[in-house]
Backbone as numpy.savetxt, mean C-alpha at the origin, in Angstrom:
# Nx Ny Nz CAx CAy CAz Cx Cy Cz
-30.30 0.98 7.05 -30.22 2.28 7.71 -28.79 2.63 8.08
-28.05 1.62 8.59 -26.67 1.88 8.98 -25.82 2.23 7.75
-26.11 1.55 6.60 -25.37 1.86 5.38 -25.66 3.27 4.92
-26.94 3.70 5.04 -27.30 5.07 4.64 -26.63 6.09 5.55
-26.59 5.79 6.87 -25.95 6.70 7.81 -24.46 6.83 7.50
-23.82 5.71 7.17 -22.39 5.74 6.85 -22.15 6.55 5.57
-23.03 6.35 4.56 -22.89 7.10 3.32 -23.07 8.59 3.56
-24.05 8.95 4.39 -24.29 10.35 4.71 -23.08 10.95 5.40
-22.49 10.19 6.34 -21.31 10.67 7.04 -20.15 10.89 6.08
-19.98 9.98 5.12 -18.91 10.15 4.13 -19.13 11.40 3.30
-20.38 11.67 2.94 -20.67 12.87 2.13 -20.35 14.14 2.90
-20.77 14.20 4.16 -20.50 15.38 4.98 -19.00 15.58 5.17
-18.32 14.45 5.44 -16.86 14.52 5.61 -16.19 15.00 4.34
-16.68 14.53 3.21 -16.10 14.92 1.93 -16.28 16.39 1.65
-17.46 16.93 1.95 -17.71 18.35 1.74 -16.82 19.20 2.63
-16.66 18.75 3.89 -15.80 19.47 4.81 -14.35 19.47 4.34
-13.94 18.33 3.76 -12.54 18.16 3.34 -12.21 18.96 2.09
-13.23 19.37 1.34 -12.96 20.06 0.08 -12.11 21.31 0.28
-12.29 21.98 1.43 -11.58 23.23 1.66 -10.21 23.00 2.28
-9.83 21.76 2.50 -8.57 21.46 3.15 -7.67 20.65 2.23
-6.39 20.67 2.51 -5.46 19.81 1.79 -4.80 18.80 2.71
-4.96 18.98 4.02 -4.35 18.07 4.99 -5.34 17.81 6.11
-5.78 16.56 6.24 -6.75 16.24 7.27 -6.72 14.75 7.56
-7.47 14.34 8.59 -7.44 12.98 9.09 -8.86 12.42 9.13
-9.01 11.15 8.82 -10.31 10.48 8.85 -10.19 9.14 9.56
-11.29 8.71 10.15 -11.37 7.35 10.68 -11.74 6.41 9.54
-11.10 5.26 9.50 -11.39 4.29 8.45 -12.78 3.67 8.62
-13.17 3.45 9.86 -14.40 2.68 10.11 -15.49 3.48 10.81
-15.41 4.79 10.81 -16.43 5.62 11.45 -17.81 5.32 10.87
-18.79 5.07 11.75 -20.15 4.83 11.30 -20.42 3.42 10.83
-19.42 2.54 10.89 -19.61 1.16 10.42 -19.89 0.24 11.60
-20.09 -1.02 11.29 -20.34 -2.02 12.33 -19.05 -2.64 12.88
-17.92 -2.25 12.35 -16.65 -2.83 12.80 -16.33 -2.33 14.21
-15.99 -3.25 15.09 -15.76 -2.90 16.50 -14.30 -3.18 16.88
-14.14 -3.71 18.08 -12.82 -3.99 18.65 -11.93 -2.75 18.58
-10.78 -2.84 17.91 -9.84 -1.72 17.85 -10.01 -0.91 16.57
-11.23 -0.86 16.04 -11.47 -0.18 14.76 -11.05 1.28 14.79
-11.14 1.92 15.95 -10.78 3.33 16.05 -9.30 3.57 15.78
-8.49 2.52 15.87 -7.05 2.66 15.61 -6.74 2.86 14.13
-7.65 2.48 13.26 -7.41 2.59 11.82 -7.75 4.00 11.36
-6.74 4.70 10.80 -6.90 6.10 10.43 -6.35 6.35 9.03
-6.90 7.37 8.39 -6.38 7.86 7.11 -5.86 9.27 7.31
-4.65 9.52 6.85 -4.07 10.86 6.88 -3.97 11.34 5.44
-4.84 12.25 5.09 -4.98 12.69 3.70 -4.11 13.92 3.46
-3.32 13.86 2.40 -2.48 14.98 1.99 -2.74 15.23 0.51
-3.60 16.19 0.22 -4.00 16.47 -1.15 -3.04 17.44 -1.80
-2.72 17.19 -3.06 -1.86 18.10 -3.82 -2.64 19.37 -4.14
-1.96 20.50 -4.06 -2.59 21.78 -4.40 -2.66 22.01 -5.90
-1.90 21.22 -6.65 -1.95 21.28 -8.11 -2.13 19.85 -8.63
-3.30 19.28 -8.38 -3.49 17.85 -8.63 -3.53 17.46 -10.10
-2.89 16.34 -10.38 -3.00 15.73 -11.70 -4.18 14.75 -11.75
-4.72 14.43 -10.58 -5.78 13.43 -10.46 -5.28 12.12 -9.93
-3.98 11.90 -9.99 -3.41 10.65 -9.50 -3.32 10.67 -7.98
-3.53 9.51 -7.36 -3.45 9.41 -5.90 -2.85 8.07 -5.51
-2.23 8.05 -4.32 -1.60 6.83 -3.81 -1.98 6.64 -2.35
-2.46 5.45 -2.02 -2.67 5.05 -0.63 -1.39 4.35 -0.17
-0.79 4.86 0.91 0.50 4.35 1.37 0.33 3.51 2.63
0.93 2.32 2.60 0.94 1.40 3.75 2.37 1.32 4.29
2.67 2.00 5.38 4.02 1.88 5.95 4.30 0.47 6.44
5.59 0.15 6.56 5.97 -1.15 7.06 6.15 -1.16 8.57
6.62 -2.30 9.07 6.83 -2.44 10.50 6.62 -3.86 10.99
6.68 -4.82 10.05 6.60 -6.22 10.43 5.26 -6.67 10.95
4.19 -5.94 10.65 2.86 -6.22 11.21 2.90 -6.18 12.74
3.83 -5.38 13.26 3.95 -5.21 14.71 3.83 -3.74 15.09
4.26 -2.86 14.20 4.19 -1.42 14.39 4.24 -0.76 13.02
4.35 0.56 12.98 4.37 1.26 11.70 5.50 2.29 11.66
6.33 2.22 10.61 7.34 3.24 10.35 6.66 4.36 9.57
5.72 5.03 10.23 4.78 5.90 9.52 5.41 7.20 9.03
6.52 7.60 9.61 7.19 8.82 9.14 8.05 8.51 7.91
9.06 7.66 8.09 10.00 7.36 7.01 9.33 6.71 5.80
8.31 5.89 6.05 7.67 5.15 4.96 6.24 5.63 4.70
5.92 6.82 5.23 4.59 7.37 5.05 4.59 8.87 4.87
4.53 9.59 5.98 4.39 11.05 5.95 5.49 11.74 5.14
6.72 11.25 5.25 7.82 11.95 4.60 7.77 11.89 3.07
6.98 10.97 2.52 6.80 10.91 1.07 5.81 11.96 0.57
4.91 12.40 1.44 3.80 13.24 1.01 4.23 14.53 0.31
5.17 15.32 0.85 5.53 16.57 0.16 6.05 16.34 -1.25
6.86 15.29 -1.42 7.43 15.01 -2.75 6.34 14.63 -3.74
5.46 13.74 -3.34 4.34 13.38 -4.22 3.45 14.59 -4.49
3.11 15.32 -3.45 2.23 16.48 -3.61 2.81 17.51 -4.57
4.12 17.75 -4.47 4.77 18.71 -5.36 4.71 18.27 -6.81
4.54 16.98 -7.01 4.44 16.43 -8.37 2.98 16.18 -8.78
2.05 16.77 -8.03 0.64 16.71 -8.41 -0.10 15.47 -7.95
0.54 14.63 -7.13 -0.07 13.37 -6.69 -0.54 13.50 -5.25
-1.81 13.22 -5.02 -2.35 13.24 -3.66 -2.00 11.93 -2.95
-1.82 12.03 -1.65 -1.35 10.90 -0.85 -2.30 10.67 0.31
-2.59 9.42 0.56 -3.40 9.02 1.71 -2.60 7.99 2.48
-2.11 8.37 3.65 -1.31 7.46 4.47 -2.26 6.66 5.35
-2.15 5.35 5.29 -3.04 4.47 6.04 -2.35 3.97 7.31
-2.97 4.27 8.43 -2.57 3.65 9.69 -3.49 2.45 9.88
-3.02 1.30 9.44 -3.84 0.10 9.52 -3.63 -0.60 10.86
-4.61 -1.40 11.25 -4.53 -2.11 12.52 -3.54 -3.29 12.43
-2.89 -3.55 13.52 -2.00 -4.71 13.58 -2.85 -5.98 13.65
-2.42 -7.03 12.96 -3.26 -8.22 12.89 -3.41 -8.97 14.21
-2.34 -9.02 15.00 -2.38 -9.82 16.23 -2.93 -11.20 15.91
-2.44 -11.72 14.76 -2.80 -13.02 14.21 -4.27 -13.09 13.75
-4.91 -11.91 13.59 -6.21 -11.82 12.90 -5.86 -11.47 11.46
-5.55 -12.48 10.66 -4.87 -12.24 9.39 -5.69 -11.43 8.39
-7.00 -11.33 8.58 -7.82 -10.57 7.61 -7.90 -9.09 7.93
-7.46 -8.67 9.11 -7.68 -7.29 9.56 -6.92 -6.26 8.73
-5.61 -6.40 8.48 -4.93 -5.36 7.69 -5.52 -5.20 6.29
-5.84 -6.31 5.63 -6.43 -6.22 4.29 -7.80 -5.57 4.35
-8.57 -5.87 5.38 -9.89 -5.26 5.54 -9.76 -3.74 5.65
-8.80 -3.26 6.44 -8.56 -1.82 6.57 -8.16 -1.21 5.24
-7.33 -1.92 4.50 -6.81 -1.39 3.24 -7.91 -1.32 2.18
-8.74 -2.34 2.12 -9.86 -2.29 1.18 -10.81 -1.14 1.52
-11.06 -0.95 2.81 -11.94 0.15 3.20 -11.32 1.51 2.86
-10.00 1.62 3.00 -9.32 2.85 2.62 -9.54 3.16 1.14
-9.42 2.13 0.30 -9.64 2.32 -1.14 -11.08 2.74 -1.42
-12.04 2.15 -0.70 -13.44 2.55 -0.89 -13.63 4.03 -0.56
-13.07 4.45 0.56 -13.24 5.83 0.99 -12.65 6.80 -0.02
-11.45 6.50 -0.49 -10.81 7.40 -1.46 -11.64 7.48 -2.73
-12.13 6.37 -3.22 -12.94 6.40 -4.44 -14.26 7.12 -4.22
-14.85 6.95 -3.04 -16.11 7.63 -2.75 -15.93 9.15 -2.65
-14.72 9.58 -2.30 -14.43 11.01 -2.19 -13.67 11.56 -3.39
-13.47 10.75 -4.40 -12.59 11.13 -5.50 -12.96 12.48 -6.10
-14.21 12.70 -6.37 -14.62 13.96 -7.01 -14.34 15.15 -6.11
-14.69 15.04 -4.82 -14.46 16.15 -3.89 -12.98 16.45 -3.70
-12.16 15.40 -3.79 -10.73 15.56 -3.54 -9.92 15.77 -4.81
-10.59 15.97 -5.94 -9.91 16.17 -7.23 -9.00 14.99 -7.58
-9.53 13.81 -7.37 -8.81 12.57 -7.67 -9.54 11.84 -8.79
-8.77 11.27 -9.70 -9.33 10.41 -10.74 -9.58 9.03 -10.13
-10.83 8.64 -10.05 -11.19 7.37 -9.41 -10.58 6.16 -10.10
-10.06 6.36 -11.32 -9.46 5.26 -12.08 -7.93 5.37 -12.13
-7.37 6.17 -11.22 -5.91 6.33 -11.18 -5.44 6.41 -9.73
-5.85 5.42 -8.95 -5.51 5.36 -7.53 -4.68 4.10 -7.28
-3.48 4.30 -6.77 -2.59 3.18 -6.55 -2.41 2.85 -5.08
-1.73 1.75 -4.84 -1.36 1.32 -3.49 0.16 1.24 -3.41
0.72 1.69 -2.31 2.17 1.68 -2.13 2.48 1.13 -0.75
3.53 0.32 -0.65 3.89 -0.22 0.65 5.36 -0.58 0.73
5.89 -0.52 1.95 7.30 -0.84 2.20 7.40 -2.00 3.17
8.27 -2.96 2.86 8.52 -4.10 3.74 7.22 -4.85 4.02
6.79 -4.95 5.30 5.50 -5.60 5.59 4.35 -4.82 4.96
4.51 -3.49 4.86 3.52 -2.68 4.13 3.50 -3.05 2.66
4.64 -3.50 2.14 4.69 -4.00 0.77 3.95 -5.32 0.64
4.02 -6.13 1.70 3.21 -7.35 1.69 1.73 -7.01 1.68
1.34 -6.03 2.49 -0.07 -5.62 2.53 -0.51 -5.03 1.20
0.35 -4.18 0.60 0.00 -3.59 -0.70 -0.13 -4.66 -1.77
0.78 -5.62 -1.78 0.69 -6.70 -2.78 -0.46 -7.65 -2.47
-0.84 -7.75 -1.20 -2.02 -8.54 -0.85 -3.27 -7.89 -1.42
-3.39 -6.57 -1.28 -4.54 -5.89 -1.89 -4.52 -6.08 -3.40
-3.35 -5.97 -4.00 -3.23 -6.09 -5.46 -3.61 -7.47 -5.98
-3.50 -8.49 -5.13 -3.79 -9.87 -5.55 -5.04 -10.46 -4.91
-5.58 -9.79 -3.87 -6.73 -10.33 -3.14 -7.94 -9.39 -3.13
-7.88 -8.28 -3.84 -8.99 -7.32 -3.79 -10.31 -8.02 -4.07
-11.37 -7.54 -3.44 -12.65 -8.24 -3.50 -13.63 -7.65 -4.52
-13.30 -6.47 -5.06 -14.21 -5.83 -6.02 -13.44 -4.80 -6.83
-14.05 -4.30 -7.88 -13.42 -3.25 -8.67 -13.24 -1.98 -7.85
-14.11 -1.77 -6.86 -14.00 -0.58 -6.01 -12.75 -0.61 -5.16
-12.29 -1.81 -4.81 -11.10 -1.90 -3.96 -9.84 -2.29 -4.73
-9.97 -2.52 -6.02 -8.79 -2.88 -6.82 -7.94 -1.64 -7.08
-6.65 -1.67 -6.71 -5.78 -0.54 -7.04 -5.47 -0.53 -8.53
-5.25 0.67 -9.07 -4.92 0.78 -10.49 -3.44 0.50 -10.76
-2.63 0.60 -9.73 -1.20 0.27 -9.84 -0.68 0.01 -8.43
0.51 -0.59 -8.37 1.14 -0.88 -7.08 2.60 -0.46 -7.10
3.04 0.11 -5.99 4.44 0.52 -5.82 4.94 -0.18 -4.56
5.96 -1.02 -4.72 6.45 -1.83 -3.61 7.92 -1.53 -3.35
8.24 -1.22 -2.10 9.62 -0.98 -1.68 10.07 -2.14 -0.81
11.16 -2.80 -1.22 11.77 -3.92 -0.50 10.69 -4.76 0.20
9.72 -5.27 -0.56 8.55 -5.89 0.06 8.78 -7.30 0.57
8.09 -7.63 1.65 7.84 -9.02 1.98 6.72 -9.47 1.05
6.91 -10.58 0.37 5.90 -11.08 -0.57 5.35 -12.43 -0.13
6.23 -13.29 0.31 5.86 -14.68 0.55 5.69 -15.00 2.03
4.97 -16.06 2.31 4.92 -16.65 3.65 5.67 -17.98 3.69
6.29 -18.34 2.59 7.14 -19.54 2.52 8.26 -19.38 3.54
8.35 -20.26 4.54 9.33 -20.07 5.61 10.78 -20.08 5.15
11.04 -20.56 3.94 12.42 -20.62 3.47 12.95 -19.26 3.04
12.06 -18.30 2.73 12.58 -16.98 2.35 11.65 -15.82 2.70
10.73 -16.05 3.63 9.91 -14.95 4.14 10.69 -14.16 5.19
10.08 -13.10 5.71 10.61 -12.42 6.90 9.86 -12.99 8.09
10.58 -13.61 9.01 9.95 -14.41 10.06 8.99 -13.58 10.92
9.40 -12.38 11.31 8.54 -11.57 12.16 7.23 -11.22 11.48
7.32 -10.84 10.21 6.12 -10.52 9.44 5.22 -11.74 9.35
5.82 -12.86 9.03 5.10 -14.14 8.93 4.38 -14.47 10.23
5.11 -14.44 11.34 4.53 -14.86 12.62 3.44 -13.92 13.10
3.65 -12.62 12.89 2.67 -11.65 13.35 1.38 -11.70 12.54
1.48 -12.11 11.28 0.28 -12.16 10.44 -0.47 -13.48 10.57
0.26 -14.60 10.46 -0.44 -15.90 10.40 -0.01 -16.87 11.49
0.86 -16.43 12.40 1.26 -17.28 13.51 2.49 -18.13 13.21
3.02 -18.74 14.23 4.25 -19.52 14.09 4.02 -20.87 13.44
2.83 -21.40 13.56 2.52 -22.72 12.99 1.24 -22.66 12.17
1.27 -21.91 11.09 0.05 -21.74 10.29 -0.24 -22.98 9.45
-1.45 -23.07 8.98 -1.82 -24.14 8.06 -1.20 -23.88 6.70
-1.07 -24.94 5.92 -0.56 -24.80 4.56 -1.47 -23.87 3.75
-2.75 -23.89 4.05 -3.71 -23.04 3.35 -3.41 -21.56 3.57
-3.12 -21.19 4.83 -2.80 -19.79 5.13 -1.48 -19.38 4.50
-0.48 -20.26 4.56 0.81 -19.96 3.95 0.63 -19.67 2.47
-0.12 -20.52 1.80 -0.36 -20.35 0.36 -1.16 -19.09 0.08
-2.18 -18.82 0.89 -3.05 -17.66 0.67 -2.26 -16.36 0.69
-1.36 -16.22 1.67 -0.63 -14.96 1.81 0.76 -14.99 1.20
1.05 -16.01 0.40 2.25 -16.00 -0.44 1.82 -15.38 -1.77
1.99 -14.09 -1.87 1.35 -13.36 -2.95 1.94 -13.64 -4.33
3.12 -14.20 -4.37 3.68 -14.62 -5.66 2.83 -15.73 -6.28
2.05 -16.42 -5.44 1.19 -17.50 -5.92 -0.22 -17.02 -6.24
-0.50 -15.75 -5.97 -1.86 -15.24 -6.13 -2.00 -14.26 -7.30
-0.94 -14.07 -8.05 -0.98 -13.15 -9.20 -1.88 -13.73 -10.29
-2.66 -12.85 -10.92 -3.50 -13.24 -12.05 -3.28 -12.23 -13.19
-3.94 -12.46 -14.29 -3.85 -11.52 -15.41 -4.45 -10.16 -15.06
-5.25 -10.11 -14.00 -5.92 -8.87 -13.59 -5.17 -8.12 -12.49
-4.04 -8.64 -12.06 -3.23 -7.94 -11.06 -2.72 -6.63 -11.66
-2.81 -5.52 -10.92 -2.39 -4.23 -11.49 -0.88 -4.13 -11.71
-0.52 -3.28 -12.64 0.89 -3.05 -12.99 1.69 -2.64 -11.75
3.00 -2.89 -11.80 3.80 -2.73 -10.59 5.12 -2.03 -10.85
5.55 -1.26 -9.84 6.89 -0.69 -9.76 7.49 -1.22 -8.47
8.63 -1.89 -8.57 9.23 -2.54 -7.40 10.69 -2.11 -7.29
11.09 -1.71 -6.10 12.48 -1.29 -5.89 13.01 -1.92 -4.61
14.26 -2.40 -4.68 14.88 -3.01 -3.52 16.39 -2.87 -3.61
17.07 -3.35 -2.58 18.53 -3.30 -2.53 19.08 -4.71 -2.43
20.10 -5.00 -3.22 20.76 -6.30 -3.16 21.43 -6.51 -1.81
21.67 -5.41 -1.09 22.33 -5.50 0.22 21.33 -5.65 1.36
20.06 -5.83 1.05 19.04 -6.00 2.08 19.33 -7.28 2.87
19.63 -7.15 4.14 19.96 -8.31 4.96 18.82 -8.71 5.90
17.63 -8.14 5.65 16.49 -8.44 6.51 15.39 -9.19 5.76
15.01 -8.67 4.60 14.00 -9.33 3.76 14.70 -9.82 2.49
14.81 -11.14 2.30 15.51 -11.65 1.12 14.97 -11.07 -0.18
15.87 -10.66 -1.05 15.48 -10.06 -2.33 14.68 -11.05 -3.17
14.81 -12.34 -2.87 14.03 -13.35 -3.58 12.54 -13.08 -3.50
12.09 -12.39 -2.43 10.69 -12.01 -2.34 10.27 -11.19 -3.56
11.04 -10.16 -3.85 10.72 -9.31 -5.00 10.86 -10.07 -6.31
11.92 -10.86 -6.41 12.22 -11.54 -7.67 11.13 -12.56 -8.05
10.63 -13.30 -7.05 9.59 -14.28 -7.37 8.29 -13.59 -7.76
8.02 -12.45 -7.16 6.81 -11.70 -7.50 6.92 -11.12 -8.90
8.09 -10.59 -9.21 8.33 -10.06 -10.56 8.12 -11.16 -11.60
8.67 -12.34 -11.34 8.52 -13.43 -12.30 7.05 -13.83 -12.47
6.30 -13.84 -11.36 4.88 -14.16 -11.45 4.13 -13.12 -12.27
4.48 -11.85 -12.10 3.86 -10.79 -12.89 4.18 -10.97 -14.37
5.43 -11.26 -14.67 5.83 -11.48 -16.06 5.09 -12.67 -16.65
4.98 -13.74 -15.87 4.29 -14.94 -16.36 2.83 -14.65 -16.72
2.25 -13.69 -16.02 0.84 -13.34 -16.28 0.71 -12.09 -17.16
1.84 -11.67 -17.74 1.85 -10.53 -18.67 1.34 -9.24 -18.03
1.65 -9.09 -16.75 1.34 -7.85 -16.03 2.56 -6.92 -16.14
2.40 -5.70 -16.62 3.55 -4.80 -16.75 4.23 -4.56 -15.40
5.56 -4.69 -15.38 6.31 -4.49 -14.14 7.62 -3.80 -14.45
7.97 -2.85 -13.58 9.25 -2.16 -13.65 10.00 -2.51 -12.37
11.12 -3.24 -12.52 11.85 -3.77 -11.36 13.22 -3.12 -11.26
13.55 -2.59 -10.08 14.81 -1.88 -9.88 15.50 -2.44 -8.64
16.68 -3.00 -8.85 17.45 -3.55 -7.74 18.82 -2.87 -7.74
19.16 -2.26 -6.61 20.40 -1.49 -6.51 21.44 -2.25 -5.71
22.72 -2.11 -6.04 23.73 -2.97 -5.42 24.02 -2.67 -3.96
23.80 -1.44 -3.54 24.13 -1.06 -2.16 22.87 -0.63 -1.42
23.04 -0.18 -0.20 21.90 0.31 0.55 21.57 -0.55 1.74
20.31 -0.52 2.17 19.91 -1.17 3.40 18.40 -1.35 3.40
17.93 -2.26 4.22 16.49 -2.44 4.34 15.88 -1.24 5.06
14.72 -0.83 4.58 14.01 0.27 5.23 14.44 1.65 4.81
15.05 1.77 3.62 15.53 3.12 3.23 14.37 4.10 3.03
13.25 3.64 2.56 12.07 4.50 2.46 12.36 5.84 1.84
11.97 6.90 2.55 12.16 8.27 2.06 13.53 8.82 2.42
14.39 8.00 3.01 15.70 8.44 3.49 16.60 8.81 2.32
16.96 10.08 2.25 17.82 10.55 1.16 19.26 10.11 1.35
19.55 9.47 2.49 20.87 8.91 2.70 21.09 7.62 1.93
20.00 7.05 1.41 20.12 5.87 0.55 20.86 6.30 -0.72
21.93 5.59 -1.03 22.85 6.03 -2.08 22.16 6.29 -3.41
21.14 5.51 -3.75 20.50 5.65 -5.05 19.14 6.33 -4.99
18.92 7.12 -3.92 17.67 7.85 -3.81 17.49 8.83 -4.98
18.61 9.36 -5.46 18.54 10.31 -6.57 18.23 9.63 -7.91
18.21 8.30 -7.90 17.88 7.54 -9.12 16.47 6.97 -9.04
16.17 6.26 -7.93 14.91 5.54 -7.89 13.70 6.45 -7.77
13.83 7.56 -7.05 12.68 8.46 -6.91 12.30 9.11 -8.24
13.24 9.67 -8.99 12.87 10.19 -10.31 12.36 9.10 -11.26
12.92 7.89 -11.14 12.46 6.79 -12.00 11.02 6.42 -11.67
10.69 6.43 -10.37 9.30 6.17 -9.98 8.38 7.24 -10.56
8.77 8.50 -10.46 7.92 9.57 -10.98 7.78 9.46 -12.48
8.84 9.10 -13.16 8.78 8.90 -14.61 7.78 7.80 -14.94
7.82 6.71 -14.17 6.91 5.58 -14.39 5.46 5.99 -14.15
5.24 6.73 -13.07 3.88 7.16 -12.75 3.31 8.08 -13.83
4.13 8.99 -14.31 3.65 9.95 -15.31 3.53 9.31 -16.69
4.45 8.40 -17.01 4.44 7.78 -18.33 3.34 6.76 -18.48
3.19 5.92 -17.46 2.25 4.81 -17.58 0.89 5.10 -16.96
0.76 6.23 -16.24 -0.52 6.58 -15.65 -1.50 7.05 -16.70
-2.76 7.04 -16.31 -3.79 7.46 -17.26 -3.78 8.97 -17.43
């Protein structure tokens, strides 16, 4: 009965959303998820001239907060102008509940696919994008998805945290997700360079060699794992810049990486 009620609520919400291009949804409305479930939100920004492609965006913030403007909302107009609908995910902070962010992200993918027809989205062309710790979450979905419904069709990672290996992880991200003294099992589980398979979705990864916060080795080890498993990957590393450039046009190579990303999306997308 609860599943039927949730499905009915999704249908009503979808019909209401058809007439809008900008609206907000609860990730867990009508579900059995409790605690701080109300904190998880989706901010939907639909393109007025949709190509069918869509991206769920996970802002970064070290699993402590969210840089939701620079690494979320500010991307929406650019994507929308290029026919791509955007869904910005405000995911819950783990507070060392390591499964919570991934749970929110999988549910976000379910909701988008369930509304794909109403929102003029191709259910087989929905990607995940994340920056920094949001890049860790995006790559976690790409390597840990639990079903075809939650599997992203592609991944876009900006200066991502990838590993939980203490020798080259980002300590704050590591500690906030799995604690200061995690088990070897947890370290391995969330070291996403170790979780790549032949079924991991294609990737676009961009970072700066001048990043002094998240070692570039995170991106490089993930790229190598993708190559080893013959997963298509486009890797871009720029000599200058800073961690957290996101949508900031002050990043010296913003005029290069953004058009290159759009070229990749249009060329390799369905």
